[in-house]
N, C-alpha and C positions, 0 to 999 in steps of 0.2 A: 514553397517556403513554409516552415512550420508555423502553426497558429500560436501566437504568444500566450493566449488564454489556455490553450491545450497544454502548452509546456508548463505553465504555472500549476495547472490542475494535477500534473503528475508528481509535483513536489509535495511531500508531507509538510505540515505546518512547521515542525522543528527544523526541517531542512531549509525551508524558505526563510525562516527567521534568522538562522545562522548565516545563510548566504547574504541576505540583505544587510544584516548587522556588520558582517565583514566588509562589505562594499562601502557602507557608510563610514566605518572607522578608517578604512584605507583612504577614502576621499578626504576625510578630515585631516589625516596625517600628510596628505599631499601626494603620496605614492606608496607602492609596495617597496619594502626594503630590498636592497640588492641581494642576490643569491650567489654565494661562493660556488665556483665550479670545480669539481674534482674530475680529473681525467683518468679513466681506468684503462691501463694497459692490459693485455691478455693475462689471465690469472686463473688459479685453481682453488676450489674449496674442497677439502677432504673430510671424509668421515673418520672416526677413530679406527675402524676396521681397516680401511685402505691406507691410512697413515702407517699402521703397523706393518702392512705388507710392503709398502714402498721404502720405509726407513728402518724397520725393525720393531719388534714388540715393545710397546710402552714408550716409544720415542716421543719426545716433547719438542715442538717447534721452537725456534729461537728468534728473537726480535731483530729484524733488519731496520724497520722504520715504523714508528707509530703513525696510524692513519688519523684523519680528521675526526672520524666518528669515535666516540669514547669506547674503549675496550677492544678496538680492532687494531691489528697491525699486519704489515707485510713481513713475512718470515724470510730468514736467510735461505731456507731450503727451497729448491726448485725441482721441477720434473720436466720430462720431455713428453710432448703430445705426438702420438704416432697414428697416422691413417694409412690405408693401403698405398697411398700415392707419395706421401712426404712426411716430414717430421718438423715440429717446432720445438726448438731447444730453449732451455733457461726460462721456463714458465713459472713465475713465482707463486707460492702458496700464501693464501691469506688466512689469518686467525680471526675468530675461533673456528674450531672444528664444527662440522654440521652433521645432521642425521644422514644426509646423502651427498656423495661426491658429485662435483660438476666442474666444467671448464667453461670460461667465457672468453671468446675471441672476437676479432673484428671480421667484417665481410671480406676485406682484403686477405686476411690470413686464412679464411675459409676457402677462398679461391686457391690459395697456395696448397692447401691440404687436399683439394679436390672433393670437398664436402659441402653440403648446403644445409647448415644448421638453421633452425627456426629463430625468429626474433621473439624473445621471451623476457619476462621479468625473472630475475634470479630466483631459483627455487622451483620454477614452473618447468618441470623436466619431462612430463609425460609426452611421449612421442618425439622427443628431441633426438639429435643425431648421436650415433655411436662414436666412441673414441677410446684410445688406449693410453694410459699413463705409464711411463717408465721412470723408476727411481733407482737409487743406488743399491737397494736390497731386493728389488722385485718389480713386477709389473701388474697392472690392473686393467682389465678390459671392461668398459661400460657399454651395455647395449643401448643405453640412452643417457645423456648427461652433458652433451656439447650444445651450447647456445650462443647466439649473439644477443648481448644484453640490450633490452629496450631502454631508451633514455628515460630517466626518472629523477624526481626531486624528493629528498627526504625533508619532511616538515614536522617540527614539534607540534603537539596538539594545540597549544595556545596560539601559535602563529596560524595554523590551519583555521582555527575559529575566527581569528581576526581577519583573515583573507577571505573567508567564506568558501573554503574548499574542503573536500572530503577525501578519505582514503580511496584510491582506485580511480579517481577522476582524472581525465585528460585535460591538460591546460596548454596554453601557448606562452612562450617566453621570448623576450628580445635579448640577444647577445650583444654586449658592448664590444669595443675594440675596433681596430682598423678595417676588419672585414666582418663587421656586425651582420647578424642574421636573425631571422625570426624562425623559431623551431616550433613545430606543432607536435601533438601526440606525446607530450611529456607527462609521464604518469606520476601522480601524487602518491607518496608513501608516508603515511602518518603513523608515528609510534612514539611512545614515551622514551625519554633518554637520548633522543637523536638531536643532532644539530642541523640547522638549515644548510642544505648542500645539494646541488644538482650533479648527477653523474653522467658523463658522456664518455664514449670510447675514443680511442685515438684517431680513428677515421673521421669522426664527427668533429673532434677538436682541431685536427689539421685543416679540415675544409673551411672552418671559421677562423683559422689563424689564432686560436686561443692560446695565450701565454699566461704566466703567473700573474695573478692580480685581476685578470679579466673576470667580470661578473655578468649576471643575467638578471632580468626583472620579469615578473609575471605580467602578462598583458591583461589589462582590465577588460 
């Protein structure tokens, strides 16, 4: 078992103060506030270059549905993901465009494709699995770019400070609902302009029977 004194010694003074302050404030408030849950179905992020190849030069994505996070939306446009074994059709594109293209699928869908993509945070693509995108105007093959998204929670900086957590930290959360569960290894992502929200994929959401309105809470 780790020595508590050794664990404290590894924390810098600012880290320790922020963590203890967050814990005290949360205790005074009675609990951590509930975390809305966003369920992420399979989807694609495109670069400008690859959007041009798949849909035509200068093509602009159109809004299907605004997402919870400000400035993000699901597009009407979709692509097909193709592996040597199978294809997944109607995979929706998310806006905004990114520097590098990628696709995020579930473990169940990876089995169907006959591919074993790694479990990664979005954007961590080095050494990820290959995949081919097919659109109405062309196709793009990625030598790497297919992942299974690690579950994570977006936290605004003021909430992160109040809770005593930091960017990149792994936390535990309790899921409400009829098939409530405790999830470990939920990665904290702190950034300005975000709203408090946890992202799970459809495999995880189905396992916990998560429906609209079900929330989570960080475990103290």
